[in-house]
DOGU-355263 format. One record per residue: residue number from 1; chain; x, y, z of N, C-alpha, C, CB in turn. Coordinates in pm, whole numbers, plus 50000, padded with zeros to 5 digits. Atoms other than C-alpha are relative to their C-alpha. Glycine has a CB too. Layout:
REM residues N
NUM,A,X,Y,Z,X,Y,Z,X,Y,Z,X,Y,Z $
...
END
This chain:
REM residues 225
1,A,50003,49959,50141,62123,81777,48216,49869,49955,49937,50122,49941,49922 $
2,A,50130,50032,50058,61788,81794,48036,50017,49958,49854,49904,50122,50010 $
3,A,49997,50048,50137,61739,81599,47715,49867,50029,49933,50033,49848,49995 $
4,A,50121,49969,50073,61489,81712,47453,49956,49878,49920,50022,50121,49907 $
5,A,50052,50105,50085,61262,81464,47282,50005,50046,49855,49856,49962,50042 $
6,A,50001,49968,50143,61253,81447,46903,49886,50095,49967,49988,49872,49916 $
7,A,50117,49914,50023,60909,81608,46913,50028,50141,50048,49877,49943,50072 $
8,A,49967,49868,49948,61037,81896,47126,50099,50073,49909,50059,49989,50141 $
9,A,49903,49940,50093,61328,81955,46886,49928,50052,49876,50108,49897,49959 $
10,A,50074,49957,50118,61087,81970,46590,49917,50123,50029,49910,49887,49949 $
11,A,50081,49884,49964,60857,82214,46771,50087,50126,50009,49927,49976,50133 $
12,A,49910,49887,49989,61155,82438,46844,50042,50050,49861,50123,49963,50084 $
13,A,49960,49963,50136,61266,82432,46479,49886,50069,49926,50047,49876,49922 $
14,A,50116,49941,50067,60914,82510,46358,49975,50143,50047,49876,49915,50025 $
15,A,50020,49864,49948,60913,82820,46578,50104,50098,49944,50007,49999,50153 $
16,A,49895,49915,50057,61225,82950,46398,49968,50031,49854,50138,49931,50012 $
17,A,50011,49972,50142,61242,83116,46060,50090,49904,49924,50037,50148,49969 $
18,A,49920,50092,50080,61365,82884,45786,50126,50071,49951,49919,49944,49881 $
19,A,49872,49943,50040,61730,82942,45703,50011,50007,49848,50116,49918,50058 $
20,A,49978,49994,50145,61805,83069,45350,50134,49936,49963,49996,50146,49951 $
21,A,49876,50062,50046,62067,82878,45153,50100,50108,49964,49974,49907,49878 $
22,A,49900,49897,50031,62391,83083,45133,50045,49998,49854,50120,49983,50091 $
23,A,49957,50011,50139,62445,82963,44775,49896,50051,49901,50033,49856,49968 $
24,A,50105,49958,50094,62107,83047,44621,49895,50091,50062,49932,49878,49943 $
25,A,50093,49912,49934,61908,83239,44880,49861,49942,50022,49987,50124,49923 $
26,A,50130,50064,49984,61613,82995,44871,49988,49940,50140,49979,49891,49891 $
27,A,50023,50058,49867,61457,82887,45204,50029,49850,49997,49855,50026,50047 $
28,A,49966,50142,49990,61591,82549,45310,49884,49924,50063,50130,49980,50083 $
29,A,50105,50085,49946,61362,82258,45394,50042,49937,50132,49962,49891,49901 $
30,A,49973,50080,49879,61332,82090,45734,50017,49856,49954,49884,50014,50108 $
31,A,49964,50134,50048,61491,81749,45685,50023,49908,50118,50127,50006,49910 $
32,A,49982,50099,49893,61461,81446,45913,50119,49913,49966,49871,49913,50019 $
33,A,49878,50074,50030,61799,81279,45938,49970,49851,49992,50108,50028,50106 $
34,A,50022,50145,50014,61813,80914,45824,50066,49924,50114,50056,49949,49864 $
35,A,49949,50078,49886,61890,80634,46072,50137,49938,49977,49902,49891,50034 $
36,A,49863,50048,50012,62254,80597,45969,50094,50116,50024,50026,49935,49860 $
37,A,49905,49897,49962,62566,80784,46070,50059,50068,49877,50111,49942,50087 $
38,A,49946,49920,50109,62741,81046,45861,50138,50051,50040,49905,50118,49966 $
39,A,49869,49939,49983,63095,81179,45819,50089,49916,50090,49986,50141,50056 $
40,A,49906,50069,49912,63305,81071,46121,49938,49881,50071,50054,50096,50102 $
41,A,50064,50117,49941,63050,80805,46221,49945,50022,50138,50096,49888,50005 $
42,A,50048,49972,49865,62955,80979,46545,49854,50041,50003,50084,50109,50061 $
43,A,50141,49963,50004,62604,81058,46428,49982,50144,49955,49936,49980,50136 $
44,A,50032,49867,50051,62431,81373,46316,49993,50104,50110,49869,49996,49926 $
45,A,50007,49906,49889,62390,81530,46660,49866,50068,50016,50104,50103,49982 $
46,A,50134,49941,49995,62031,81636,46587,49907,49917,49913,50001,50149,49954 $
47,A,50091,50080,50082,61719,81462,46454,49952,50073,49874,49880,49960,50082 $
48,A,50047,49922,50115,61647,81746,46207,50107,50100,49956,49869,50075,50034 $
49,A,49910,49901,50058,61850,81969,45975,49923,50085,49901,50121,49931,49931 $
50,A,50050,49925,50115,61782,82242,45723,50084,49957,49879,50008,50156,50024 $
51,A,49929,50039,50122,61871,82124,45370,49940,50073,49881,49994,49845,49979 $
52,A,50047,49933,50121,61849,82313,45039,49972,49897,49892,50105,50105,49951 $
53,A,50037,50092,50107,61660,82111,44778,49963,50074,49870,49883,49912,50044 $
54,A,50017,49925,50123,61661,82382,44511,50091,49942,49892,50029,50151,50023 $
55,A,49920,50063,50105,61775,82205,44192,50078,50102,49917,49910,49920,49909 $
56,A,49925,49897,50071,61900,82539,44056,50105,50065,50089,49905,50106,49946 $
57,A,49898,49949,49908,62124,82603,44357,50138,49981,49937,49991,49928,50138 $
58,A,49867,50006,50063,62480,82679,44239,50085,49887,50057,50073,50132,50017 $
59,A,49923,50109,49940,62630,82431,44486,49958,49867,49941,49981,49998,50152 $
60,A,50053,50126,50053,62405,82151,44362,50035,49985,49851,49848,49992,50020 $
61,A,49976,50006,50145,62446,82235,43992,50147,49970,49970,49959,50132,49934 $
62,A,49858,50019,50026,62827,82257,44002,50054,49872,50062,50079,50118,50052 $
63,A,49952,50119,49929,62856,81958,44235,50013,49877,49912,49910,49969,50113 $
64,A,49995,50118,50087,62782,81702,43964,50132,49993,49925,49883,50003,49900 $
65,A,49875,49998,50078,63078,81808,43750,50121,49988,50091,50009,50128,49916 $
66,A,49887,50000,49908,63306,81863,44047,50031,49859,50050,49971,50091,50118 $
67,A,49979,50135,49948,63254,81513,44191,50043,49906,49889,49873,49947,50069 $
68,A,49963,50085,50114,63278,81352,43846,50148,50017,49967,49913,50033,49876 $
69,A,49860,49972,50036,63613,81521,43776,50097,49953,50108,50019,50148,49976 $
70,A,49908,50030,49891,63766,81461,44119,49990,49859,50057,49978,50096,50110 $
71,A,50018,50130,49937,63617,81131,44229,49942,49894,49906,49910,50014,50119 $
72,A,50055,50092,50100,63470,80972,43913,49872,49933,50048,50103,49895,49964 $
73,A,50129,50051,49953,63130,80931,44080,49888,50090,49948,49996,49991,50156 $
74,A,50117,49923,50043,62786,81039,43962,49925,50045,50125,49908,49917,49904 $
75,A,50060,49949,49876,62685,81252,44261,50015,50151,50003,50065,49934,50125 $
76,A,49989,49856,49982,62646,81609,44381,49988,50031,50149,49891,50076,49918 $
77,A,50013,49957,49861,62605,81814,44700,49870,50077,50020,50120,50087,50040 $
78,A,50106,49910,49954,62316,81972,44886,50057,50075,50120,49866,49922,50037 $
79,A,49955,49921,49885,62379,82250,45135,49912,49968,50120,49997,50152,49969 $
80,A,50078,50026,49878,62276,82168,45492,50046,50093,50111,50014,49852,50044 $
81,A,49975,49909,49890,62256,82376,45806,49946,49941,50129,49937,50138,49973 $
82,A,50048,50043,49868,62232,82289,46175,49910,50109,50056,50120,49970,50097 $
83,A,50096,49898,49955,61916,82469,46301,50050,50079,50120,49868,49934,50036 $
84,A,49961,49912,49890,61984,82767,46523,50147,50040,49997,49970,49934,50129 $
85,A,49857,49966,50011,62346,82798,46405,50029,50056,49861,50089,49875,50027 $
86,A,49954,49954,50130,62543,82949,46119,50095,49896,49938,50069,50137,50011 $
87,A,49915,50108,50048,62710,82614,46056,49940,49937,49876,50021,49893,50110 $
88,A,50044,50057,50127,62671,82512,45691,50101,49896,49953,49981,50111,49894 $
89,A,49914,50106,50052,62806,82191,45543,49939,49945,49871,50019,49887,50105 $
90,A,50050,50063,50122,62766,81981,45229,49962,49855,50030,50105,50006,49887 $
91,A,50043,50139,49986,62574,81656,45217,49992,49939,49860,49862,49991,50075 $
92,A,50001,50059,50134,62627,81419,44919,49865,49940,49966,50108,49893,49989 $
93,A,50121,50065,50052,62333,81306,44707,50039,49931,49869,49883,50104,49978 $
94,A,49961,50080,50114,62344,81047,44433,49895,49996,49889,50028,49860,50044 $
95,A,50100,49984,50104,62034,81141,44235,49921,50126,50031,49906,49875,49990 $
96,A,50079,49878,49975,61801,81440,44194,49897,49984,50112,49930,50042,49874 $
97,A,50099,50021,49894,61557,81279,44438,50064,49949,50128,49894,49901,49953 $
98,A,49932,50050,49881,61821,81168,44687,49971,50085,50122,50149,49996,49976 $
99,A,50028,49930,49875,61719,81261,45040,49863,50064,50009,50100,50103,50022 $
100,A,50129,49931,49998,61380,81399,44939,49895,49927,50084,49948,50017,49858 $
101,A,50096,50076,49920,61201,81122,45127,49996,50042,50146,50032,49853,49993 $
102,A,49995,49955,49859,61306,81281,45459,49955,50145,50017,50142,49983,50054 $
103,A,50045,49862,49988,61170,81628,45379,49872,50006,50086,49974,50063,49860 $
104,A,50118,49980,49916,60924,81742,45646,49920,50114,49937,50039,50033,50150 $
105,A,50079,49896,50066,60668,81925,45432,49872,50029,50078,49966,49958,49856 $
106,A,50121,49957,49928,60340,82089,45530,49902,49884,50023,49930,50112,49924 $
107,A,50091,50112,49987,60139,81771,45467,50043,49908,50115,49993,49921,49869 $
108,A,49947,50084,49892,60366,81571,45699,49971,50064,50135,50152,49976,49983 $
109,A,50025,49930,49874,60331,81838,45968,49854,49992,50040,50044,50145,49989 $
110,A,50144,50011,49973,59952,81832,45937,49967,49861,50053,49918,50030,49872 $
111,A,50026,50138,49958,59950,81452,45968,50053,49976,50141,50065,49901,49903 $
112,A,49945,50015,49866,60176,81470,46274,49912,50067,50105,50141,50057,50005 $
113,A,50087,49930,49908,59948,81725,46438,49870,49923,50023,49970,50142,49948 $
114,A,50122,50079,49989,59643,81510,46363,50023,49877,50086,49951,49958,49861 $
115,A,49968,50118,49920,59815,81204,46512,50015,50039,50147,50130,49933,49950 $
116,A,49981,49953,49863,59914,81403,46820,49865,50024,50069,50085,50129,50002 $
117,A,50133,49972,49945,59555,81519,46870,49922,49872,50025,49922,50092,49907 $
118,A,50070,50128,49985,59423,81166,46819,50051,49923,50122,50015,49915,49873 $
119,A,49941,50065,49882,59663,81030,47081,49951,50068,50127,50154,50003,49993 $
120,A,50047,49924,49884,59564,81306,47322,49855,49967,50032,50016,50152,49976 $
121,A,50141,50033,49981,59194,81234,47268,49984,49857,50053,49922,50016,49868 $
122,A,50008,50139,49958,59248,80859,47306,50040,49981,50145,50089,49915,49912 $
123,A,49957,50011,49861,59439,80897,47633,49896,50059,50095,50134,50071,50019 $
124,A,50104,49939,49918,59164,81124,47767,49883,49904,50021,49951,50131,49936 $
125,A,50110,50097,49990,58897,80864,47689,50040,49884,50089,49961,49949,49859 $
126,A,49954,50112,49919,59106,80588,47844,50008,50036,50148,50136,49952,49952 $
127,A,49993,49955,49861,59162,80793,48160,49862,49999,50065,50061,50140,50008 $
128,A,50137,50000,49948,58789,80846,48204,49949,49858,50020,49907,50078,49905 $
129,A,50045,50139,49992,58725,80477,48135,50064,49929,50120,50032,49925,49869 $
130,A,49929,50063,49888,58986,80372,48391,49939,50042,50134,50149,50035,49997 $
131,A,50058,49947,49876,58839,80596,48662,49863,49938,50027,49989,50154,49994 $
132,A,50136,50054,49985,58487,80466,48598,49995,49847,49987,49908,50062,49897 $
133,A,49990,50146,50015,58610,80104,48557,49921,49951,49878,49949,49930,50128 $
134,A,50072,50032,50123,58461,80100,48206,50089,49915,49909,49953,50129,49927 $
135,A,49914,50090,50076,58643,79796,48068,49953,49983,49856,50007,49866,50068 $
136,A,50054,50016,50135,58413,79778,47764,50062,50102,49906,49846,50015,50002 $
137,A,49941,49895,50082,58544,80110,47632,50149,49974,49977,49980,50136,50065 $
138,A,49857,50030,50013,58904,80007,47700,50023,49890,49898,50059,49959,50136 $
139,A,49987,50111,50096,58861,79681,47510,49968,50047,49859,49906,49883,50039 $
140,A,50038,49949,50133,58688,79862,47224,50114,50078,49936,49875,50090,50012 $
141,A,49890,49921,50055,58981,80101,47183,50121,49912,49971,50038,50112,50097 $
142,A,49892,50094,50026,59228,79816,47206,49979,49928,49867,50011,49898,50114 $
143,A,50031,50075,50122,59053,79634,46922,49984,50088,49876,49874,49921,50021 $
144,A,50020,49907,50111,59011,79946,46707,50131,50027,49926,49939,50132,50051 $
145,A,49877,49986,50078,59279,79930,46437,50028,50140,49952,49994,49910,49884 $
146,A,49979,49862,50043,59230,80299,46355,50059,50087,50112,49870,50060,49951 $
147,A,49942,49925,49890,59350,80408,46698,50153,49996,49991,49952,49944,50136 $
148,A,49853,49999,50001,59718,80512,46730,50058,49887,50084,50052,50135,50051 $
149,A,49937,50112,49930,59955,80239,46848,50022,50031,50148,50134,49966,49934 $
150,A,49978,49964,49860,60034,80430,47168,49872,49989,50081,50056,50142,50011 $
151,A,50129,50010,49931,59664,80444,47258,49964,49854,50022,49889,50072,49920 $
152,A,50033,50143,49989,59615,80074,47188,50090,49930,50102,50012,49930,49863 $
153,A,49908,50058,49901,59922,79987,47395,49955,50034,50141,50143,50050,49975 $
154,A,50048,49961,49868,59786,80185,47689,49872,49925,50036,49976,50152,50006 $
155,A,50123,50076,49976,59448,80015,47649,50032,49855,50036,49909,50005,49876 $
156,A,49960,50138,49971,59621,79675,47647,50049,49985,50144,50111,49954,49904 $
157,A,49952,50001,49862,59784,79763,47979,49883,50015,50098,50103,50112,50023 $
158,A,50112,49972,49910,59463,79897,48135,49905,49882,50015,49923,50118,49950 $
159,A,50098,50108,49994,59249,79598,48048,50041,49894,50102,49982,49936,49862 $
160,A,49953,50094,49898,59465,79386,48276,49965,50046,50141,50150,49981,49989 $
161,A,50030,49945,49868,59384,79618,48566,49851,50003,50031,50056,50140,50011 $
162,A,50143,49984,49972,59009,79665,48523,49911,49901,49923,49957,50140,49965 $
163,A,50079,50093,50079,58900,79396,48276,49948,49883,50082,50082,49948,49886 $
164,A,50057,50118,49936,58670,79115,48388,50021,49879,49910,49848,50021,50030 $
165,A,49979,50123,50077,58664,78757,48265,49943,50010,49859,49936,49882,50072 $
166,A,50063,49986,50131,58435,78858,47977,50091,50071,49899,49869,50075,50013 $
167,A,49910,49927,50089,58718,79071,47837,50102,49909,49934,50072,50110,50076 $
168,A,49895,50088,50050,58945,78773,47777,49970,49948,49860,50019,49882,50094 $
169,A,50033,50064,50127,58761,78609,47488,50022,50091,49879,49856,49955,50002 $
170,A,49981,49916,50118,58750,78907,47247,50145,50037,49972,49921,50124,50015 $
171,A,49862,49961,50026,59114,79003,47296,50091,49881,49974,50053,50080,50116 $
172,A,49921,50120,50027,59245,78644,47289,49983,49955,49855,49960,49886,50095 $
173,A,50029,50045,50136,59088,78590,46947,50058,50092,49893,49852,49989,49981 $
174,A,49943,49903,50095,59284,78877,46785,50152,49989,50000,49957,50145,50035 $
175,A,49856,49988,50014,59638,78882,46651,50027,50145,49964,50059,49901,49891 $
176,A,49991,49855,50012,59745,79243,46687,50104,50049,49899,50031,50058,50133 $
177,A,49904,49958,50100,60034,79247,46441,50107,50094,50053,49929,50066,49889 $
178,A,49899,49917,49934,60243,79445,46689,50051,49922,50120,49942,50140,50042 $
179,A,49943,50088,49898,60478,79247,46908,49987,50057,50141,50145,49975,49970 $
180,A,50006,49937,49867,60477,79498,47196,49858,49997,50054,50052,50145,49993 $
181,A,50141,50002,49957,60097,79527,47206,49958,49857,50031,49908,50062,49891 $
182,A,50037,50140,49978,60058,79149,47175,50053,49949,50134,50053,49912,49886 $
183,A,49941,50042,49872,60294,79093,47468,49923,50060,50118,50148,50042,50007 $
184,A,50074,49934,49892,60105,79345,47681,49861,49939,50017,49989,50151,49973 $
185,A,50131,50066,49994,59771,79181,47592,50012,49867,50073,49942,49979,49858 $
186,A,49979,50131,49936,59905,78838,47694,50022,50017,50150,50119,49927,49937 $
187,A,49974,49974,49858,60029,78983,48023,49871,50040,50071,50106,50111,50017 $
188,A,50126,49955,49939,59691,79147,48088,49902,49885,50018,49936,50110,49915 $
189,A,50086,50119,49988,59502,78822,48021,50041,49920,50123,50007,49912,49871 $
190,A,49951,50075,49885,59723,78653,48278,49964,50072,50131,50152,49981,49991 $
191,A,50036,49922,49881,59655,78936,48528,49852,49980,50036,50029,50150,49978 $
192,A,50144,50022,49975,59278,78888,48487,49979,49862,50060,49919,50015,49869 $
193,A,50012,50136,49946,59312,78514,48545,50045,49996,50147,50085,49900,49917 $
194,A,49948,50001,49862,59518,78576,48860,49902,50069,50094,50138,50068,50007 $
195,A,50094,49926,49916,59262,78824,48990,49875,49919,50030,49963,50131,49934 $
196,A,50122,50080,49983,58972,78580,48942,50028,49853,50033,49917,50008,49873 $
197,A,49960,50137,49966,59168,78262,49029,49948,49902,49893,49948,49961,50141 $
198,A,50046,50083,50111,59094,78113,48686,50118,49965,49908,49888,50072,49920 $
199,A,49903,50039,50102,59279,77955,48394,49925,49945,49880,50102,49895,50055 $
200,A,50063,50059,50117,59213,77808,48051,50011,49848,50006,50063,50054,49871 $
201,A,49995,50145,50011,59123,77445,48007,50099,49964,49891,49859,49941,49970 $
202,A,49900,50037,50101,59416,77281,47826,49942,49921,49882,50109,49919,50065 $
203,A,50062,50080,50107,59171,77079,47614,49903,50083,49914,49926,49882,50061 $
204,A,50101,49924,50077,58884,77311,47515,50022,50151,50004,49861,49969,50052 $
205,A,49961,49859,49989,59044,77645,47610,49890,50088,50061,50037,50054,49863 $
206,A,50101,49921,49929,58733,77752,47802,50056,50038,50137,49865,49919,50014 $
207,A,49952,49952,49871,58781,77943,48128,49941,49914,50112,49962,50149,50021 $
208,A,50041,50082,49886,58772,77730,48440,50070,50050,50127,50033,49850,49975 $
209,A,49936,49965,49875,58860,77768,48808,50142,49940,50005,49916,49952,50120 $
210,A,49861,50045,49996,59231,77736,48880,50012,49866,50071,50087,50104,50070 $
211,A,49990,50126,49924,59168,77449,49129,49911,49890,49944,49964,50026,50144 $
212,A,50091,50101,50056,58921,77265,48906,50074,49871,49963,49929,50056,49875 $
213,A,49944,50130,50037,58985,76891,48859,49937,49947,49872,49981,49900,50114 $
214,A,50072,50039,50120,58725,76834,48590,49949,50126,49930,49883,49902,50033 $
215,A,50049,49882,50072,58651,77090,48318,49848,49991,49987,50066,50010,49859 $
216,A,50145,49998,50004,58285,77189,48343,49947,50015,49857,49946,50112,50087 $
217,A,50043,49979,50138,58277,77257,47969,50017,49875,49914,50078,50115,49939 $
218,A,49975,50116,50086,58435,76950,47809,50007,49868,50077,50128,50019,49924 $
219,A,49999,50121,49918,58444,76704,48102,50133,49931,50012,49904,49905,49945 $
220,A,49868,50061,49992,58815,76635,48071,50060,50014,50140,50092,50062,49896 $
221,A,49929,49995,49873,59032,76559,48372,50114,50102,49986,50054,49859,50040 $
222,A,49900,49896,50012,59239,76876,48421,50087,50009,50126,49933,50135,49971 $
223,A,49918,49999,49878,59392,76792,48758,50146,49986,49962,49957,49886,50097 $
224,A,49856,50005,50028,59763,76866,48743,50036,50053,49865,50050,49861,50013 $
225,A,49973,49948,50135,59728,77008,48393,50035,50148,50008,49878,49977,49906 $
END
């Protein structure tokens, strides 16, 4: 059984015509479902839905009075549809802006496409750098905060494979602010040490031979340390 990624689901929805709301006829918006369950608690079943955010929609307009009379709550309904089906349901909203933060508008789509292209470009550069053993480029992309997290994570992994001792100092002096990337950097530093049979002096933190008894930098006795 093949499972689609969230990105593949979105691409499929974008290739479809937007569903018109059966209550007002206005095209529904693509809506990213929030990270909490709905209705029976079994989840939404899809990462994206079509939702009508027309404030003049008859369902939305009448919903305020209906819920107030029957449930004594200040809320209304928006019409939602499961993409590719004729299944329409109601989703509760508790303010005029409720749920609008998950709307996938044109600007969001442009930003996603730009990020996708940037990741693709970054991976291409890293692949070339790996083949040519260009550790300098890998380290540069790892340290570049404007690169996508996925690119920096891949660079953190690569530097452990092709990085030399000179790569340790610049990446050890940075706190990456991302736990996964930081862990991968620490693992890569250890891989470089293992490859060159080195370690850090426990006193001055300079790089020394693993079997060294006296640190050549600070003169401390490091035997057994």
